[in-house]
C-alpha positions as CSV (number, residue, x, y, z in Angstrom):
1,M,-10.3,-47.2,-6.2
2,A,-13.3,-45.5,-4.8
3,G,-13.0,-42.1,-3.1
4,V,-15.1,-39.3,-1.6
5,R,-14.9,-35.5,-2.1
6,T,-16.7,-33.4,0.4
7,E,-16.9,-30.0,2.1
8,L,-17.6,-29.7,5.8
9,V,-18.9,-26.5,7.3
10,F,-18.5,-25.7,11.0
11,E,-21.1,-23.1,11.8
12,Q,-19.9,-20.2,13.9
13,A,-16.6,-21.9,14.7
14,M,-15.3,-19.4,17.3
15,E,-12.7,-21.9,18.4
16,C,-10.9,-21.2,15.2
17,P,-9.1,-17.8,15.1
18,A,-9.6,-17.5,11.3
19,A,-13.4,-18.2,11.5
20,K,-13.7,-15.7,14.4
21,A,-11.9,-13.1,12.4
22,S,-14.2,-13.6,9.4
23,A,-17.2,-13.1,11.7
24,E,-15.8,-9.7,12.8
25,S,-15.1,-8.5,9.3
26,A,-16.8,-8.4,5.9
27,S,-14.0,-10.4,4.3
28,T,-13.6,-14.1,3.3
29,L,-10.4,-15.6,4.6
30,S,-9.0,-18.0,2.1
31,A,-5.7,-20.0,1.5
32,I,-5.6,-20.8,5.2
33,T,-2.3,-22.6,6.0
34,W,-0.4,-23.5,9.1
35,T,3.0,-24.9,10.2
36,E,4.3,-26.0,13.5
37,G,7.2,-24.2,15.1
38,A,10.0,-25.5,17.3
39,D,8.8,-23.5,20.3
40,G,5.4,-25.1,20.9
41,T,3.6,-22.6,18.6
42,V,1.7,-22.9,15.3
43,T,2.0,-20.1,12.7
44,E,-1.0,-19.6,10.5
45,Q,-1.4,-17.5,7.4
46,V,-4.7,-16.3,5.8
47,T,-5.5,-14.3,2.7
48,T,-8.3,-11.8,2.9
49,D,-10.2,-10.4,-0.1
50,G,-11.4,-7.2,1.6
51,A,-9.9,-4.0,2.9
52,D,-10.8,-4.7,6.5
53,E,-7.8,-5.1,8.9
54,L,-7.7,-8.2,11.0
55,P,-6.3,-7.4,14.4
56,P,-4.5,-9.0,16.1
57,F,-3.2,-10.6,12.9
58,D,-0.1,-9.1,11.4
59,P,-0.1,-8.1,7.7
60,V,2.6,-10.0,5.7
61,F,2.1,-9.1,2.1
62,D,-0.3,-6.8,0.2
63,Y,-1.4,-7.7,-3.3
64,G,-3.6,-4.7,-3.6
65,S,-6.9,-6.5,-3.9
66,E,-5.8,-9.1,-1.4
67,T,-3.7,-9.1,1.8
68,V,-1.9,-12.0,3.5
69,Y,-2.0,-12.0,7.3
70,E,-0.2,-14.1,9.9
71,F,-0.7,-15.0,13.5
72,E,0.6,-17.5,16.0
73,R,-1.3,-19.8,18.4
74,P,-0.2,-22.3,21.0
75,E,0.3,-25.8,19.6
76,S,-1.9,-27.1,22.5
77,D,-5.0,-25.1,21.3
78,P,-7.6,-27.3,19.7
79,C,-7.6,-27.1,15.9
80,I,-10.4,-28.4,13.8
81,C,-8.3,-28.8,10.7
82,E,-5.5,-30.7,12.4
83,Q,-8.1,-33.0,14.0
84,I,-9.4,-33.8,10.6
85,Q,-5.9,-34.4,9.2
86,T,-5.1,-36.8,12.0
87,A,-8.2,-38.8,11.4
88,L,-8.4,-38.8,7.5
89,G,-5.2,-37.2,6.1
90,P,-4.4,-33.8,4.5
91,V,-7.2,-31.4,3.8
92,R,-7.4,-29.9,0.3
93,E,-8.7,-26.4,1.1
94,V,-9.8,-24.3,4.1
95,F,-11.5,-20.9,4.1
96,A,-13.7,-18.9,6.5
97,E,-16.6,-16.5,6.0
98,D,-19.3,-15.1,8.3
99,G,-17.8,-17.0,11.2
100,N,-18.1,-20.3,9.4
101,L,-15.2,-22.6,8.8
102,H,-15.2,-24.5,5.4
103,V,-13.0,-27.6,5.0
104,R,-12.7,-29.4,1.7
105,L,-11.1,-32.8,1.6
106,H,-10.8,-36.1,-0.2
107,T,-10.8,-39.5,1.5
108,S,-11.0,-43.1,0.4
109,D,-13.4,-44.3,3.2
110,I,-16.8,-42.8,3.6
111,G,-17.3,-44.9,6.7
112,E,-14.4,-43.2,8.4
113,L,-15.7,-39.8,7.3
114,R,-19.1,-40.5,8.8
115,T,-17.6,-41.5,12.1
116,L,-15.4,-38.4,12.1
117,I,-18.4,-36.1,11.4
118,S,-20.2,-37.7,14.3
119,D,-17.2,-37.0,16.6
120,L,-16.8,-33.5,15.3
121,R,-20.5,-32.7,15.9
122,A,-20.2,-34.0,19.5
123,E,-17.2,-31.7,20.1
124,Y,-17.9,-28.6,18.0
125,G,-21.7,-28.5,17.6
126,D,-23.3,-27.8,14.2
127,V,-21.3,-29.4,11.4
128,T,-22.9,-29.4,7.9
129,V,-21.9,-31.6,4.9
130,E,-22.0,-29.0,2.2
131,Y,-21.6,-31.5,-0.6
132,L,-20.6,-35.2,-1.0
133,V,-19.4,-36.9,-4.2
134,R,-18.2,-40.4,-4.4
135,S,-16.3,-41.7,-7.4
136,V,-15.2,-45.1,-8.6
137,E,-12.5,-46.1,-11.1
138,E,-13.2,-48.5,-13.9
139,G,-10.1,-48.9,-16.0
140,E,-9.0,-45.4,-16.8
141,T,-12.4,-43.9,-16.5
142,E,-13.6,-42.2,-13.3
143,E,-17.4,-42.0,-12.8
144,I,-19.7,-40.4,-10.3
145,V,-21.8,-42.8,-8.3
146,P,-25.4,-41.4,-8.2
147,V,-27.5,-41.5,-5.0
148,D,-31.3,-42.3,-4.8
149,M,-33.1,-39.1,-4.0
150,R,-36.3,-41.1,-3.4
151,T,-34.9,-41.8,0.1
152,L,-35.6,-38.2,1.0
153,T,-38.9,-36.8,2.1
154,E,-40.6,-34.2,-0.1
155,R,-39.7,-31.5,2.4
156,Q,-36.0,-32.6,2.5
157,R,-35.9,-32.5,-1.3
158,E,-37.5,-29.1,-1.3
159,V,-34.9,-27.9,1.2
160,L,-32.0,-29.2,-0.9
161,E,-33.4,-27.9,-4.2
162,T,-34.1,-24.4,-2.8
163,A,-30.7,-24.2,-1.2
164,H,-29.1,-25.2,-4.5
165,E,-31.2,-22.7,-6.5
166,L,-30.4,-19.8,-4.2
167,G,-26.6,-20.6,-4.3
168,Y,-26.2,-21.9,-0.7
169,F,-23.7,-24.5,-1.9
170,E,-21.7,-22.0,-4.0
171,Y,-18.4,-20.5,-3.0
172,P,-18.7,-17.8,-2.1
173,R,-22.3,-18.4,-1.1
174,D,-25.0,-16.4,-2.9
175,A,-27.4,-17.0,0.1
176,N,-26.9,-17.9,3.7
177,A,-29.0,-20.2,5.9
178,T,-31.2,-17.4,7.1
179,E,-32.0,-16.4,3.5
180,V,-32.8,-19.9,2.4
181,A,-35.0,-20.5,5.4
182,A,-36.9,-17.3,4.6
183,A,-37.5,-18.5,1.1
184,L,-38.9,-21.8,2.5
185,D,-40.9,-19.9,5.2
186,I,-39.2,-21.8,8.0
187,Q,-36.9,-21.0,10.9
188,P,-33.1,-21.2,10.2
189,S,-32.9,-23.9,12.9
190,T,-35.6,-25.9,11.1
191,F,-33.7,-25.5,7.8
192,S,-30.5,-26.8,9.4
193,E,-32.4,-29.8,10.8
194,H,-33.9,-30.7,7.4
195,L,-30.5,-30.2,5.7
196,A,-28.7,-32.4,8.2
197,A,-31.3,-35.2,7.9
198,A,-31.2,-35.1,4.1
199,Q,-27.4,-35.2,4.1
200,G,-27.4,-38.1,6.6
201,K,-29.7,-40.1,4.3
202,L,-27.5,-39.4,1.3
203,M,-24.5,-40.5,3.2
204,D,-26.3,-43.8,4.1
205,E,-27.1,-44.2,0.4
206,L,-23.4,-43.8,-0.6
207,I,-22.3,-46.2,2.1
208,S,-24.7,-48.8,1.0
209,K,-23.5,-48.5,-2.6
210,R,-19.9,-48.8,-1.5
211,D,-20.7,-51.9,0.5
212,G,-22.7,-53.4,-2.4
213,A,-19.7,-52.8,-4.7
214,S,-17.1,-54.3,-2.4
């Protein structure tokens, strides 16, 4: 059975209370979870790795180096993660830093993932595919399906390689988009355009390999 593992990043996702809180503090908000209540509200919990308070969130538990906060929102408010779950199934991990929302997930259909990403970009704006890995199962061995980097332009490869070298794809990030763009001597918006184009080509390559194997 083939599957896809990916991380989606929603740039400056101010629709998300957790992402908004991460933009207003120096902390990374991890272990983001949520549950629906019986009164039309959703209760969310986040864990912060810093000493910053997160008003109007309420502290729930203090580990010393980490603090768990809780807040409620109306069930009717749009939620990026819930939209992803409705379309593809449960997400694996959610965290927020510098105003950006990171969603990691697994899915069995890259075609459905591509359609969802298009819909999310239309609704929320800049959505970046942080990484994308496709696996296939042969007997009891799971292998990674490679993609052909020759489909990328020289500039697109340079953007990907520089971003990787500077730790843009690490968690937590060692460099943000502005820093990678500066290393490439281009504007951050140009970096985002090249990155999105490269990721689109790589997704096309993965889809073609899937279709060829089916």
